[in-house]
GUPARO-901000 format. One record per atom (N, C-alpha, C, O, CB): residue in one letter; x, y, z. Coordinates in steps of 0.02 Angstrom, whole numbers, padded with zeros to 5 digits, always signed. Last residue first. Glycine has a CB too. Layout:
GUPARO-901000
AXYZ
...
end
This chain:
GUPARO-901000
X-00339+01083-00788
X-00283+01125-00796
X-00226+01078-00854
X-00172+01103-00870
X-00250+01141-00712
X-00463+01034-00761
X-00480+01064-00822
X-00389+01107-00824
X-00381+01156-00861
X-00568+01124-00816
X-00430+00960-00642
X-00451+00912-00705
X-00457+00959-00771
X-00455+00933-00827
X-00531+00873-00691
X-00390+00986-00515
X-00321+01001-00578
X-00345+00967-00646
X-00308+00949-00691
X-00233+00956-00553
X-00465+00967-00442
X-00459+01016-00432
X-00427+01049-00491
X-00430+01107-00512
X-00436+01017-00378
X-00506+00814-00459
X-00534+00851-00483
X-00525+00930-00507
X-00551+00957-00556
X-00568+00839-00454
X-00372+00770-00399
X-00374+00757-00491
X-00438+00815-00511
X-00432+00853-00559
X-00407+00651-00520
X-00409+00810-00250
X-00339+00854-00315
X-00341+00852-00382
X-00325+00897-00422
X-00263+00825-00316
X-00486+00733-00233
X-00501+00823-00239
X-00431+00851-00288
X-00417+00889-00334
X-00497+00872-00138
X-00427+00627-00243
X-00477+00630-00264
X-00504+00719-00291
X-00527+00746-00341
X-00511+00593-00210
X-00335+00624-00122
X-00326+00624-00177
X-00351+00614-00248
X-00318+00598-00298
X-00300+00606-00168
X-00455+00667-00037
X-00402+00713-00048
X-00357+00720-00108
X-00340+00770-00140
X-00363+00704+00000
X-00508+00541-00012
X-00538+00606-00044
X-00495+00672-00056
X-00515+00721-00087
X-00593+00629+00001
X-00395+00402-00041
X-00444+00457+00008
X-00488+00522-00021
X-00473+00530-00080
X-00392+00495+00059
X-00462+00288-00153
X-00432+00283-00109
X-00449+00366-00063
X-00507+00384-00053
X-00360+00262-00138
X-00551+00246-00283
X-00501+00294-00279
X-00454+00336-00221
X-00423+00389-00229
X-00529+00330-00306
X-00579+00096-00327
X-00563+00129-00262
X-00538+00187-00276
X-00478+00177-00286
X-00518+00095-00218
X-00712+00084-00456
X-00636+00096-00459
X-00635+00114-00371
X-00684+00143-00348
X-00605+00172-00524
X-00819+00006-00554
X-00812+00015-00497
X-00718+00032-00466
X-00675-00012-00460
X-00851-00048-00472
X-00880-00084-00653
X-00858-00029-00673
X-00832+00035-00609
X-00830+00095-00619
X-00915-00009-00720
X-00941-00172-00605
X-00890-00228-00612
X-00862-00140-00632
X-00802-00139-00620
X-00898-00316-00676
X-01083-00240-00499
X-01061-00177-00535
X-00973-00186-00545
X-00941-00205-00496
X-01086-00103-00483
X-01131-00372-00425
X-01120-00344-00500
X-01106-00275-00542
X-01117-00263-00601
X-01166-00359-00523
X-01119-00356-00307
X-01193-00357-00296
X-01175-00344-00408
X-01211-00308-00443
X-01244-00272-00218
X-01003-00368-00285
X-01021-00420-00263
X-01086-00424-00293
X-01113-00478-00306
X-01015-00424-00195
X-00972-00238-00299
X-00936-00293-00363
X-00974-00360-00338
X-00973-00407-00378
X-00830-00305-00362
X-01004-00164-00196
X-01013-00125-00277
X-01019-00218-00318
X-01063-00243-00354
X-00908-00055-00313
X-00938-00234-00091
X-00979-00228-00111
X-01008-00211-00170
X-01043-00255-00196
X-00985-00213-00085
X-00799-00188-00130
X-00811-00238-00147
X-00890-00257-00135
X-00909-00301-00174
X-00764-00273-00119
X-00816-00048-00117
X-00802-00086-00204
X-00839-00155-00185
X-00891-00175-00210
X-00695-00105-00237
X-00833-00035+00006
X-00891-00029-00035
X-00869-00016-00108
X-00898+00020-00149
X-00937+00028-00009
X-00694-00059+00050
X-00729-00120+00060
X-00833-00092+00041
X-00883-00123+00060
X-00702-00149+00161
X-00628+00025-00005
X-00603-00033-00029
X-00672-00072-00021
X-00701-00105-00064
X-00536-00062+00011
X-00682+00127+00061
X-00720+00122-00004
X-00700+00079-00022
X-00736+00058-00067
X-00720+00165-00051
X-00635+00101+00202
X-00693+00111+00195
X-00705+00095+00106
X-00740+00046+00092
X-00708+00186+00226
X-00485+00118+00149
X-00504+00071+00178
X-00577+00053+00166
X-00591+00004+00131
X-00487+00081+00238
X-00469+00257+00099
X-00454+00198+00058
X-00488+00142+00107
X-00539+00125+00078
X-00367+00187+00042
X-00455+00347+00193
X-00386+00330+00185
X-00387+00267+00122
X-00338+00237+00100
X-00352+00304+00265
X-00603+00420+00196
X-00532+00458+00224
X-00472+00436+00195
X-00433+00477+00171
X-00518+00449+00302
X-00626+00368+00023
X-00650+00395+00103
X-00618+00434+00128
X-00599+00485+00098
X-00651+00352+00156
X-00722+00322-00131
X-00671+00372-00105
X-00694+00354-00025
X-00750+00334-00007
X-00682+00464-00136
X-00763+00259-00280
X-00779+00266-00233
X-00715+00297-00180
X-00658+00290-00201
X-00810+00209-00224
X-00812+00289-00426
X-00768+00309-00414
X-00781+00327-00340
X-00801+00383-00324
X-00751+00351-00459
X-00888+00219-00610
X-00898+00240-00530
X-00840+00248-00454
X-00829+00192-00431
X-00947+00183-00509
X-00938+00214-00752
X-00906+00221-00709
X-00925+00255-00630
X-00963+00298-00608
X-00867+00244-00741
X-01104+00237-00788
X-01041+00217-00839
X-00984+00213-00798
X-00957+00182-00844
X-01024+00274-00901
X-01238+00198-00708
X-01190+00238-00717
X-01126+00199-00735
X-01102+00148-00709
X-01185+00278-00660
X-01352+00110-00682
X-01338+00169-00742
X-01283+00213-00756
X-01279+00255-00801
X-01380+00216-00738
X-01364+00106-00519
X-01365+00085-00585
X-01370+00141-00627
X-01385+00199-00615
X-01416+00039-00599
X-01332+00153-00395
X-01272+00151-00428
X-01282+00127-00499
X-01235+00124-00538
X-01226+00109-00392
X-01464+00178-00316
X-01423+00245-00340
X-01378+00223-00383
X-01368+00266-00425
X-01384+00287-00285
X-01462+00048-00290
X-01510+00051-00358
X-01486+00134-00359
X-01493+00157-00416
X-01616+00027-00349
X-01413+00010-00185
X-01369-00006-00230
X-01415+00036-00306
X-01391+00046-00362
X-01356-00102-00228
X-01426+00046-00040
X-01450+00093-00091
X-01412+00074-00148
X-01374+00117-00168
X-01441+00168-00073
X-01396-00045+00047
X-01460-00042+00047
X-01471+00033-00006
X-01522+00067-00003
X-01488-00042+00131
X-01264-00047+00038
X-01286-00110+00013
X-01373-00087-00004
X-01405-00107-00052
X-01270-00179+00077
X-01230+00062+00090
X-01207+00069+00021
X-01247+00011-00020
X-01261+00010-00080
X-01122+00062+00016
X-01221+00106+00221
X-01292+00123+00174
X-01272+00107+00101
X-01298+00138+00055
X-01318+00214+00177
X-01109+00112+00284
X-01163+00097+00310
X-01223+00076+00269
X-01265+00035+00287
X-01175+00143+00345
X-01023+00215+00193
X-01019+00137+00169
X-01060+00100+00215
X-01058+00040+00199
X-00943+00103+00169
X-01140+00345+00144
X-01102+00326+00204
X-01086+00227+00174
X-01125+00189+00145
X-01166+00344+00295
X-01126+00421+00015
X-01168+00373+00017
X-01145+00332+00071
X-01125+00277+00052
X-01175+00341-00044
X-01132+00581-00057
X-01101+00570-00018
X-01171+00473+00004
X-01232+00471+00005
X-01087+00656+00036
X-01047+00638-00210
X-01122+00620-00185
X-01088+00575-00119
X-01036+00543-00123
X-01182+00566-00252
X-00967+00777-00278
X-00967+00693-00251
X-01057+00691-00223
X-01104+00730-00221
X-00893+00674-00162
X-00957+00901-00329
X-00994+00841-00368
X-00987+00780-00352
X-00994+00732-00390
X-00980+00837-00431
X-00795+00913-00251
X-00845+00951-00288
X-00890+00896-00340
X-00862+00857-00379
X-00802+01013-00333
X-00765+00840-00091
X-00740+00842-00170
X-00806+00873-00224
X-00860+00844-00227
X-00716+00750-00197
X-00755+00904+00044
X-00771+00834-00013
X-00748+00859-00048
X-00706+00903-00039
X-00837+00803-00040
X-00797+00927+00219
X-00763+00962+00160
X-00761+00876+00129
X-00763+00821+00156
X-00673+01017+00179
X-00882+00899+00324
X-00832+00936+00348
X-00782+00947+00279
X-00728+00975+00288
X-00798+00896+00415
X-00978+00839+00263
X-00998+00906+00275
X-00945+00962+00293
X-00945+01023+00289
X-01045+00902+00327
X-00925+00699+00272
X-00938+00740+00228
X-00932+00805+00204
X-00903+00828+00155
X-00970+00736+00229
X-00928+00690+00404
X-00852+00699+00381
X-00864+00722+00312
X-00823+00761+00286
X-00802+00627+00383
X-01070+00674+00436
X-01003+00723+00468
X-00945+00738+00429
X-00919+00793+00424
X-00968+00692+00530
X-01106+00563+00357
X-01134+00643+00335
X-01075+00677+00386
X-01033+00710+00356
X-01239+00669+00360
X-00938+00463+00344
X-01013+00491+00351
X-01010+00548+00339
X-00963+00584+00322
X-01050+00487+00412
X-00886+00421+00184
X-00888+00438+00247
X-00932+00443+00288
X-00985+00422+00264
X-00870+00477+00252
X-00873+00392+00017
X-00937+00331+00088
X-00922+00354+00141
X-00941+00312+00182
X-00925+00232+00106
X-00915+00471-00111
X-00902+00472-00027
X-00938+00426+00006
X-00997+00417+00020
X-00921+00536+00009
X-00902+00448-00273
X-00948+00427-00212
X-00905+00431-00149
X-00861+00389-00141
X-00979+00348-00220
X-00952+00522-00422
X-00905+00511-00390
X-00936+00511-00298
X-00972+00551-00268
X-00852+00567-00418
X-00968+00439-00577
X-00968+00458-00514
X-00937+00460-00463
X-00898+00416-00447
X-00994+00445-00498
X-00826+00491-00722
X-00858+00444-00665
X-00910+00479-00599
X-00897+00534-00575
X-00788+00408-00625
X-00785+00589-00821
X-00841+00607-00799
X-00890+00542-00729
X-00946+00543-00703
X-00877+00620-00876
X-00668+00585-00859
X-00718+00557-00915
X-00789+00551-00867
X-00836+00514-00880
X-00690+00470-00951
X-00569+00616-00762
X-00595+00663-00813
X-00654+00630-00863
X-00679+00667-00906
X-00532+00689-00858
X-00606+00483-00694
X-00645+00570-00657
X-00653+00601-00706
X-00709+00623-00721
X-00601+00628-00605
X-00550+00405-00749
X-00608+00385-00739
X-00653+00466-00730
X-00706+00490-00751
X-00607+00329-00673
X-00410+00453-00787
X-00428+00454-00839
X-00525+00440-00812
X-00567+00463-00851
X-00378+00397-00887
X-00346+00437-00642
X-00370+00522-00672
X-00421+00514-00736
X-00467+00554-00743
X-00289+00574-00707
X-00354+00315-00631
X-00388+00351-00577
X-00408+00424-00633
X-00461+00449-00653
X-00327+00365-00496
X-00257+00274-00725
X-00338+00241-00716
X-00365+00302-00704
X-00391+00339-00745
X-00359+00182-00650
X-00141+00345-00666
X-00165+00365-00729
X-00239+00354-00731
X-00279+00400-00738
X-00129+00329-00784
X-00129+00408-00496
X-00143+00346-00545
X-00161+00366-00599
X-00203+00410-00596
X-00191+00299-00528
X-00093+00500-00424
X-00063+00506-00493
X-00053+00435-00516
X-00004+00408-00541
X+00006+00547-00494
X-00180+00504-00316
X-00183+00549-00367
X-00159+00562-00432
X-00177+00601-00476
X-00171+00584-00349
X-00150+00402-00254
X-00181+00377-00266
X-00200+00435-00334
X-00226+00418-00387
X-00217+00353-00209
X-00041+00385-00116
X-00024+00410-00191
X-00070+00394-00254
X-00041+00375-00305
X+00042+00381-00210
X-00106+00331-00019
X-00075+00394+00000
X-00057+00430-00099
X-00065+00485-00125
X+00013+00371+00064
X-00128+00190-00024
X-00176+00221-00012
X-00156+00299+00003
X-00195+00329+00041
X-00208+00186+00038
X-00010+00148-00108
X-00080+00119-00131
X-00114+00170-00097
X-00140+00209-00138
X-00103+00039-00108
X+00100+00201-00040
X+00089+00210-00117
X+00032+00190-00145
X+00017+00208-00202
X+00134+00179-00154
X+00084+00154+00091
X+00070+00240+00076
X+00078+00251-00003
X+00064+00306-00028
X+00135+00296+00120
X+00087+00003+00071
X+00031+00046+00107
X+00020+00127+00071
X-00027+00151+00039
X+00056+00054+00193
X+00239+00016+00035
X+00187+00002+00009
X+00098+00023+00014
X+00061+00050-00028
X+00200-00046+00019
X+00290+00051+00157
X+00302+00103+00078
X+00234+00068+00034
X+00189+00100+00007
X+00405+00083+00021
X+00247-00017+00262
X+00237+00040+00264
X+00238+00085+00189
X+00203+00132+00170
X+00282+00056+00311
X+00306-00142+00201
X+00247-00123+00219
X+00210-00078+00218
X+00155-00077+00189
X+00243-00129+00252
X+00456-00092+00206
X+00428-00110+00160
X+00351-00099+00152
X+00329-00060+00111
X+00445-00165+00158
X+00441-00092+00347
X+00470-00049+00309
X+00439-00046+00223
X+00408-00001+00194
X+00546-00069+00318
X+00428-00225+00387
X+00378-00160+00440
X+00394-00126+00376
X+00344-00131+00340
X+00410-00115+00536
X+00546-00280+00331
X+00480-00304+00316
X+00435-00249+00337
X+00399-00227+00291
X+00464-00372+00352
X+00656-00213+00428
X+00641-00207+00361
X+00565-00242+00304
X+00548-00222+00248
X+00705-00234+00342
X+00622-00267+00551
X+00609-00199+00526
X+00607-00180+00444
X+00569-00144+00412
X+00662-00160+00557
X+00655-00405+00510
X+00567-00367+00558
X+00551-00309+00530
X+00500-00293+00498
X+00571-00338+00652
X+00784-00400+00487
X+00726-00430+00456
X+00658-00392+00469
X+00624-00356+00433
X+00721-00502+00481
X+00826-00356+00594
X+00844-00328+00563
X+00780-00336+00489
X+00748-00294+00457
X+00915-00345+00565
X+00815-00463+00702
X+00772-00388+00708
X+00768-00354+00641
X+00717-00324+00626
X+00811-00331+00761
X+00907-00567+00646
X+00809-00577+00650
X+00781-00502+00660
X+00730-00483+00630
X+00774-00633+00735
end
């Protein structure tokens, strides 16, 4: 029984790592960024000031719903944060308000890696 629990936890952690940590190898995400998607960092202004992605706009998760107008007219939108959790919530907010062109980029570091390697 204990072995099943340990195995279950291990599988869960591997899935979480793949989904939230390894986004920089996601071809769909890479294509959206290469095609000029709007990059939205949903972390706090303090986190954003500590480092983000070139060209990113800071719209904290707590402000997404009140700033929906800033998302209008964007061909594609990539939202990201520290780990992918807040950006997942931001994506849900946007989708529930009619934006179907949104992708959760996961961590800002994964998005930064794609942006930094875009011209290579």
